[in-house]
C-alpha positions as CSV (number, residue, x, y, z in Angstrom):
1,M,27.6,-43.7,59.1
2,Y,24.4,-44.4,57.3
3,V,24.1,-44.4,53.5
4,S,20.9,-44.1,51.4
5,L,20.3,-43.5,47.8
6,A,19.5,-39.8,47.1
7,R,16.0,-38.8,46.1
8,D,15.3,-39.7,42.4
9,V,18.3,-42.1,42.2
10,T,17.7,-45.7,41.3
11,I,20.1,-48.7,41.2
12,T,19.8,-51.5,38.7
13,S,22.0,-54.6,38.6
14,I,23.9,-55.5,35.4
15,D,26.4,-58.2,34.6
16,E,29.3,-56.0,35.3
17,G,28.0,-54.5,38.6
18,A,25.3,-51.9,38.8
19,V,24.1,-48.7,37.2
20,L,22.8,-45.8,39.1
21,L,20.3,-43.5,37.3
22,D,20.1,-39.9,38.5
23,G,16.6,-39.1,37.5
24,R,17.0,-35.4,38.3
25,R,19.8,-34.9,35.8
26,G,19.2,-37.9,33.5
27,R,22.7,-39.2,34.0
28,Y,23.9,-42.8,34.5
29,W,26.8,-43.9,36.7
30,H,28.4,-47.4,36.7
31,V,29.9,-49.2,39.6
32,N,31.8,-52.5,39.2
33,S,30.7,-55.7,40.9
34,I,32.5,-55.1,44.1
35,G,31.2,-51.5,44.2
36,A,27.7,-52.8,43.7
37,V,28.0,-55.2,46.6
38,V,29.4,-52.5,48.8
39,L,26.7,-50.0,47.9
40,R,23.8,-52.4,48.3
41,A,25.1,-53.5,51.7
42,L,25.5,-49.9,52.9
43,V,22.0,-49.0,51.7
44,D,20.7,-52.1,53.4
45,G,22.1,-50.7,56.7
46,E,25.4,-52.5,57.1
47,T,28.2,-50.5,58.6
48,P,31.2,-49.5,56.5
49,E,33.4,-51.5,58.8
50,A,31.3,-54.7,58.4
51,V,31.2,-54.2,54.6
52,A,35.0,-53.7,54.5
53,A,35.5,-56.8,56.6
54,R,33.4,-58.8,54.2
55,V,35.2,-57.5,51.2
56,A,38.6,-58.3,52.8
57,A,37.4,-61.8,53.5
58,T,36.4,-62.4,49.8
59,A,38.9,-60.4,47.8
60,P,42.7,-60.2,47.8
61,V,42.9,-57.1,49.9
62,D,43.5,-56.4,53.5
63,E,40.8,-54.8,55.7
64,A,42.5,-51.4,55.9
65,T,42.6,-51.1,52.2
66,A,39.0,-52.4,51.9
67,M,37.9,-49.7,54.4
68,A,39.7,-47.0,52.4
69,D,38.0,-48.2,49.2
70,V,34.6,-48.3,50.9
71,T,35.1,-44.7,52.1
72,A,36.4,-43.6,48.7
73,L,33.3,-45.0,47.0
74,V,30.9,-43.3,49.5
75,T,32.8,-40.0,49.1
76,A,32.6,-40.1,45.3
77,L,28.9,-41.1,45.2
78,S,28.1,-38.4,47.8
79,A,30.1,-35.8,45.8
80,A,28.0,-36.7,42.7
81,S,24.8,-36.3,44.8
82,L,23.9,-40.0,44.3
83,V,23.8,-41.0,48.0
84,D,23.0,-39.2,51.2
85,V,25.3,-39.8,54.2
86,T,24.3,-39.3,57.8
87,S,26.0,-40.0,61.0
């Protein structure tokens, strides 16, 4: 799975994570600090499995739960048309 920001979507870091601006609709979305790390890693080309392993190594969560959380984040951002997902 490859994840990229959708056209006209920008991401900006903030103290509490990141904000995504959907320039097409003029809407803002907030992701927490872990979500920001996950999203940036995926956009930079890391696999979801590698990102989940990294989250599990640094947070009090097992790898299966981390993978489910990564998948849920990608699904939610894709449903909001903020990211494009390809195989």
